[in-house]
C-alpha positions in Angstrom: -52.5 33.1 -104.9 -55.6 30.8 -105.2 -56.2 28.6 -102.1 -57.6 25.1 -102.3 -61.1 24.7 -100.6 -59.7 22.9 -97.5 -57.7 26.0 -96.6 -60.6 28.5 -96.8 -62.0 27.7 -93.3 -58.5 28.3 -91.9 -58.3 31.7 -93.6 -61.8 32.7 -92.3 -60.8 31.6 -88.8 -57.7 33.7 -88.9 -59.7 36.8 -90.0 -62.1 36.3 -87.1 -59.2 36.0 -84.7 -57.7 39.2 -86.0 -61.0 41.1 -85.7 -61.3 40.0 -82.1 -57.7 41.1 -81.3 -58.4 44.5 -82.9 -61.5 44.9 -80.8 -59.5 44.1 -77.7 -56.9 46.7 -78.7 -59.5 49.3 -79.2 -61.1 48.6 -75.9 -57.7 48.7 -74.1 -56.8 51.9 -75.9 -60.0 53.5 -74.7 -59.4 52.4 -71.2 -55.9 53.9 -71.3 -57.2 57.2 -72.7 -59.7 57.4 -69.8 -56.9 57.0 -67.3 -54.9 59.8 -69.1 -52.2 57.4 -70.2 -52.4 58.7 -73.8 -51.6 62.2 -72.5 -48.7 60.8 -70.4 -47.3 59.1 -73.5 -47.4 62.3 -75.5 -45.7 64.3 -72.8 -43.0 61.6 -72.4 -42.0 61.1 -76.0 -38.5 62.4 -75.1 -38.3 59.8 -72.3 -37.8 56.2 -73.5 -38.3 54.9 -70.0 -41.8 56.5 -69.6 -42.9 55.3 -73.1 -41.6 51.8 -72.3 -43.6 51.7 -69.1 -46.8 52.7 -70.9 -46.1 50.3 -73.7 -45.4 47.4 -71.4 -48.6 48.1 -69.4 -50.6 48.0 -72.6 -49.0 44.7 -73.7 -49.7 43.1 -70.4 -53.3 44.1 -70.2 -54.1 43.7 -73.9 -55.1 40.0 -73.7 -58.7 39.8 -72.4 -58.8 43.4 -71.3 -62.4 43.7 -72.6 -63.8 41.3 -70.0 -61.5 42.4 -67.1 -62.1 46.1 -67.5 -65.7 46.1 -68.5 -66.8 47.1 -64.9 -64.3 50.0 -65.1 -65.7 51.0 -68.5 -69.2 51.3 -67.0 -67.9 53.2 -64.0 -66.0 55.6 -66.2 -69.1 56.2 -68.3 -70.9 57.3 -65.2 -68.0 59.5 -64.1 -67.9 61.1 -67.6 -71.5 62.3 -67.2 -70.4 64.5 -64.3 -69.0 67.8 -65.4 -65.5 68.6 -64.1 -65.2 72.1 -62.5 -63.0 74.4 -64.6 -60.7 75.0 -61.6 -59.7 71.3 -61.7 -58.9 71.2 -65.4 -55.1 71.2 -65.9 -54.1 74.0 -68.3 -50.6 74.0 -69.7 -49.3 77.4 -70.7 -46.2 79.6 -70.1 -47.1 80.1 -66.5 -46.8 76.5 -65.4 -44.6 74.9 -68.1 -41.5 74.6 -65.9 -41.3 72.8 -62.5 -40.4 75.1 -59.6 -36.7 75.3 -58.7 -35.9 75.0 -55.0 -34.8 78.3 -53.4 -31.3 77.0 -52.6 -30.8 76.0 -56.3 -32.4 79.1 -57.9 -30.2 81.2 -60.1 -30.7 84.9 -60.4 -29.2 87.6 -62.5 -27.2 90.2 -60.5 -27.2 93.8 -61.7 -23.6 94.7 -61.2 -20.9 97.0 -62.5 -17.2 96.1 -62.5 -14.2 98.3 -62.3 -10.9 96.4 -62.3 -10.8 94.2 -59.2 -14.0 95.8 -57.7 -17.7 95.1 -58.4 -20.8 97.0 -57.3 -23.7 94.7 -56.5 -27.0 96.0 -54.9 -25.3 99.2 -54.0 -22.4 97.6 -52.2 -18.8 97.9 -53.6 -17.0 94.6 -53.1 -13.6 93.0 -53.9 -14.3 90.8 -56.9 -13.0 87.2 -56.7 -15.5 85.8 -59.2 -14.5 87.1 -62.6 -12.8 85.3 -65.5 -10.9 88.5 -66.4 -7.7 86.9 -65.3 -5.3 89.6 -66.7 -7.6 92.6 -66.0 -7.6 93.5 -69.7 -11.4 94.2 -69.9 -10.6 97.6 -68.3 -7.1 98.1 -69.6 -6.7 101.7 -70.9 -5.2 100.7 -74.2 -7.8 98.1 -74.9 -10.7 100.5 -74.2 -9.1 103.3 -76.2 -8.7 101.1 -79.2 -12.3 99.9 -79.1 -13.6 103.5 -78.9 -11.4 104.6 -81.9 -12.7 101.7 -83.9 -16.3 102.5 -83.1 -15.7 106.1 -84.2 -14.2 104.9 -87.5 -16.3 101.9 -88.4 -19.4 102.0 -86.2 -20.5 99.5 -83.7 -22.3 96.5 -85.3 -21.1 94.4 -88.3 -24.5 94.4 -89.9 -24.4 90.9 -91.5 -22.8 87.5 -91.4 -19.2 87.1 -92.6 -20.4 85.4 -95.8 -22.6 88.4 -96.8 -21.2 91.8 -95.9 -19.9 91.6 -92.3 -16.4 90.3 -93.0 -14.3 93.3 -91.9 -10.6 93.4 -92.6 -9.8 93.6 -88.9 -11.3 90.1 -88.5 -8.7 88.6 -90.8 -5.9 90.6 -89.1 -7.0 89.2 -85.7 -7.1 85.6 -87.1 -3.6 85.9 -88.5 -2.3 87.3 -85.2 -3.9 84.5 -83.2 -2.6 81.8 -85.5 1.0 83.2 -85.3 0.8 83.5 -81.5 -0.5 80.0 -81.0 1.8 78.4 -83.6 -1.0 77.2 -85.8 -1.7 77.4 -89.5 -5.0 79.3 -89.4 -7.7 80.6 -87.1 -11.4 81.2 -87.5 -13.4 83.7 -85.4 -16.8 82.7 -83.9 -19.4 84.7 -81.9 -18.8 82.9 -78.5 -17.3 79.9 -76.9 -20.7 78.2 -76.8 -21.2 78.8 -80.5 -17.7 77.6 -81.3 -18.0 74.3 -79.5 -21.5 73.4 -80.6 -20.8 74.4 -84.2 -17.4 72.6 -84.2 -18.7 69.2 -83.0 -21.7 69.5 -85.3 -19.4 70.1 -88.3 -16.9 67.3 -87.4 -19.2 64.5 -86.4 -22.1 62.5 -87.9 -24.0 59.4 -86.9 -20.9 57.2 -87.9 -18.6 59.2 -85.6 -17.7 58.2 -82.0 -16.9 61.0 -79.5 -15.0 60.3 -76.3 -15.7 63.0 -73.7 -14.6 63.7 -70.1 -17.5 63.7 -67.7 -16.7 67.1 -66.4 -16.4 68.8 -69.8 -18.0 72.3 -70.1 -21.7 72.5 -71.0 -20.8 73.7 -74.5 -18.9 70.6 -75.2 -21.6 68.4 -73.6 -24.3 70.0 -75.7 -22.2 70.0 -78.9 -21.6 66.2 -78.5 -25.3 65.6 -78.0 -26.3 67.7 -81.0 -23.7 66.3 -83.3 -25.6 63.0 -83.9 -22.5 61.1 -83.1 -22.2 58.2 -80.6 -21.1 59.7 -77.3 -18.9 57.8 -74.8 -18.1 59.5 -71.5 -15.2 58.5 -69.3 -14.5 59.4 -65.6 -12.8 62.7 -65.0 -9.1 62.6 -66.3 -9.2 58.8 -66.3 -6.8 58.0 -69.2 -7.0 54.3 -68.5 -10.8 54.3 -68.8 -10.5 56.3 -72.0 -8.0 53.8 -73.4 -10.4 50.9 -72.7 -13.2 52.8 -74.4 -11.1 53.4 -77.5 -10.1 49.8 -77.7 -13.7 48.6 -77.5 -14.8 51.1 -80.2 -12.3 50.9 -83.0 -14.4 52.7 -85.6 -12.8 54.7 -88.4 -14.0 58.2 -87.3 -13.2 59.0 -83.6 -12.9 62.3 -81.7 -11.4 62.9 -78.3 -13.1 65.9 -76.6 -11.8 67.6 -73.5 -11.4 70.9 -71.7 -7.8 72.0 -71.2 -8.4 73.6 -67.8 -11.7 72.5 -66.2 -13.7 75.6 -65.2 -15.2 74.4 -61.9 -12.2 72.4 -60.6 -9.2 74.3 -62.0 -7.3 71.1 -62.8 -5.7 70.4 -66.2 -5.8 67.5 -68.6 -2.5 65.8 -69.4 -2.4 67.0 -73.0 0.6 65.0 -73.9 -1.0 61.7 -72.9 -4.3 62.7 -74.6 -2.5 63.5 -77.9 -0.5 60.2 -77.6 -3.8 58.3 -77.4 -5.2 60.2 -80.4 -2.1 59.2 -82.3 -2.2 55.5 -81.2 -5.9 55.2 -82.1 -6.0 57.4 -85.2 -8.4 59.9 -83.6 -8.9 63.7 -83.8 -8.5 65.8 -80.6 -10.8 68.7 -79.8 -9.4 70.8 -76.9 -11.2 73.8 -75.3 -8.5 75.7 -73.6 -10.6 78.8 -72.7 -9.2 79.0 -69.1 -5.6 78.1 -70.0 -5.0 80.9 -72.5 -3.2 83.8 -70.9 -2.5 81.8 -67.8 -0.4 78.8 -68.7 2.6 78.5 -71.0 5.8 80.6 -71.2 4.1 83.3 -73.4 0.5 82.7 -72.1 -0.2 80.4 -75.1 -2.1 78.0 -72.8 -1.9 74.3 -72.3 -0.8 73.4 -75.8 2.2 75.8 -75.6 3.1 74.4 -72.1 2.9 70.8 -73.5 4.8 71.7 -76.7 2.1 70.4 -79.1 1.0 73.6 -80.7 0.1 73.1 -84.4 -0.2 69.3 -84.2 -2.3 68.1 -87.1 -4.5 66.0 -84.9 -5.3 69.0 -82.6 -8.2 71.3 -83.1 -8.2 74.0 -80.4 -10.9 76.3 -79.2 -10.1 79.6 -77.3 -12.2 82.5 -76.1 -11.7 86.2 -75.8 -14.1 86.3 -72.7 -11.5 85.1 -70.2 -7.9 86.3 -70.0 -8.2 88.6 -73.0 -11.1 90.5 -71.4 -13.4 90.7 -74.4 -16.2 88.7 -76.1 -16.1 86.1 -78.8 -14.1 82.9 -79.6 -11.8 81.3 -82.1 -10.9 77.9 -83.5 -7.3 77.0 -84.4 -6.1 74.2 -86.7 -4.6 73.3 -90.1 -5.4 75.1 -93.3 -7.6 72.2 -94.4 -9.5 72.0 -91.2 -10.2 75.8 -91.1 -11.3 75.9 -94.7 -13.6 72.9 -94.1 -15.1 74.8 -91.2 -15.7 77.9 -93.3 -17.9 75.7 -95.4 -19.7 73.8 -92.6 -19.6 75.8 -89.3 -23.3 76.7 -89.1 -22.9 78.7 -86.0 -20.5 81.0 -87.9 -22.2 80.9 -91.3 -25.7 81.8 -90.0 -24.6 84.3 -87.3 -24.0 88.0 -87.5 -20.2 88.6 -87.7 -18.1 89.7 -84.7 -18.0 93.5 -84.8 -14.9 95.2 -86.0 -14.5 97.2 -82.8 -14.4 93.9 -80.8 -11.6 92.6 -83.1 -9.7 95.9 -82.7 -10.0 95.6 -78.9 -8.7 92.0 -78.9 -5.8 93.0 -81.1 -4.8 95.5 -78.5 -5.4 93.0 -75.7 -3.2 90.5 -77.4 -0.4 93.1 -77.7 -0.6 93.8 -73.9 -0.6 90.1 -73.1 2.5 89.4 -75.3 4.4 92.0 -73.4 4.3 89.6 -70.4 3.9 92.0 -67.4 0.2 91.1 -66.7 0.9 87.4 -66.9 3.8 87.7 -64.4 1.5 89.6 -61.9 -1.2 86.9 -62.2 1.3 84.1 -61.5 2.6 85.9 -58.5 -1.0 86.2 -57.1 -1.7 82.5 -57.7 1.5 81.5 -55.9 0.7 83.8 -53.0 -2.8 82.5 -52.6 -1.9 78.8 -52.8 1.0 79.1 -50.3 -1.0 81.1 -47.8 -4.0 78.8 -48.1 -1.8 75.8 -47.3 -0.5 77.6 -44.1 -4.1 78.3 -43.1 -5.1 74.7 -43.8 -7.9 75.7 -46.3 -9.2 72.6 -48.1 -8.5 73.9 -51.7 -8.8 71.6 -54.7 -5.4 71.0 -56.4 -5.0 73.7 -59.0 -2.2 75.7 -60.5 -4.4 78.0 -62.4 -6.3 81.2 -61.6 -9.3 79.0 -60.6 -9.0 78.0 -56.9 -12.1 76.1 -55.7 -12.9 75.7 -52.0 -15.3 72.7 -51.7 -17.7 73.1 -48.7 -20.1 70.2 -49.5 -23.7 71.2 -48.9 -25.6 74.0 -50.7 -26.4 75.6 -47.3 -22.7 75.7 -46.2 -21.6 77.3 -49.5 -24.4 79.8 -49.4 -23.6 80.7 -45.8 -19.9 81.3 -46.3 -20.6 83.2 -49.5 -23.1 85.5 -47.7 -20.7 86.1 -44.8 -17.9 87.0 -47.2 -20.2 89.4 -48.9 -21.0 91.1 -45.6 -17.2 91.6 -45.1 -16.7 93.1 -48.6 -15.8 90.1 -50.8 -17.8 88.9 -53.8 -17.4 85.1 -54.0 -20.7 83.4 -55.2 -21.5 79.9 -54.2 -21.5 77.3 -57.0 -24.1 74.6 -56.5 -25.5 71.6 -58.3 -26.4 71.0 -61.1 -23.4 73.2 -62.2 -21.2 70.9 -60.0 -21.9 67.3 -58.8 -24.2 66.7 -55.7 -22.4 67.2 -52.4 -19.6 69.3 -53.9 -21.1 72.8 -53.5 -18.2 75.3 -53.4 -16.7 78.7 -53.6 -15.1 79.2 -57.0 -12.4 81.7 -56.2 -10.8 83.3 -59.2 -7.6 85.4 -59.1 -6.6 88.3 -61.4 -3.6 90.3 -62.2 -5.4 93.4 -60.9 -5.7 92.0 -57.3 -3.2 93.4 -54.9 -1.4 91.3 -52.3 -3.4 93.0 -49.5 -6.7 92.0 -51.3 -5.6 88.4 -51.3 -4.4 88.4 -47.7 -7.7 89.9 -46.6 -9.7 87.3 -48.4 -7.6 84.5 -46.9 -7.9 85.9 -43.4 -11.7 85.9 -43.7 -11.8 82.4 -45.2 -9.7 81.1 -42.3 -12.1 82.5 -39.7 -15.2 81.2 -41.5 -14.1 77.7 -42.4 -11.7 76.9 -39.5 
């Protein structure tokens, strides 16, 4: 657009102003680079707070920084002429990428071998009160025999993903058995519980979806919600009133409630009936990870959904694992025909993973048969009742739990490590669970019970705990 002559001086003045501002920015940027702020900004791209601090500093010092920092500029020029010794130059490689972990928080891998209710660690044979093998099926003779026979017939590995050439008939047989046992329309096998939860939430949610998650959900659900691109809302542990308020404030079309059934570090259970009522009232889907409830709760070991009488509900998508009460490896997702078919097309953690080996499916079919006979479930429940009753008599500060997980909170990391070490010296394997796995100030012994424990084993552990914590 052509400007009349009177406006040309204004335009020229504006250009001069913009050039001066650009010079100030360049000078300020150079000053920031000399201080290393540019490097800080790059390293802190994932931290909005750090980037905000650097941006705010730049904005505050931008105006007139040429005159204010000119002495600093001259000083830096002199400093730059002095070579920096190589020993003072920071080098980022694989040896110093991570910050050091304090000794009391350091995790380590234990070389161990299990045999029923016993475990061998560092040459010592101990009573194992730390496994999730609640029914002792990982060493059950029939389960092991079936796995060996399957390996002899079909080999060990599956060789490909299910959509290529790894879809063995035994996988379909196991899916049908699981669906019938759980009272659902269909089931879908996945490589692990972690893969199941991450892939499931990724498939169900997008950036228009709101996810409402218990603060103490398992890490697989936490990571799945983060990676799903959905809007995540967290409510206090088992706080149904808080969840209701969140649902009322966020009445979008696509909403998913996400919760553990039995919480792995506390042993308590969600009220599934109330959670499903909320899903109905607010037109939401419910994703339930009942890894620690299967084989433990319900008349037939069907878990929390069987106990609550909501198996097969169309709003419920349930995740279970073979790595707990069934004594194997892998996981499965249960739901309606339409949900499972949708996941076959979208579940990336199944589509792009090597299929579960046929021998693992054969072993889990055998484990399911043993479980449905009911004897091992009965023995586990007797052990849980014995432990809880005797612990009350001894005054042990157990967290409220009616499951195989019986946490004893000791508070500090040092206290938990001390008692765990003393138990180990007396022949019991009960590792200390510390932050960040559990909240600060709640370090604990996570005692887990199994059908293979004898009454004498439990009495001996309780006697030792009574002496050490009394």
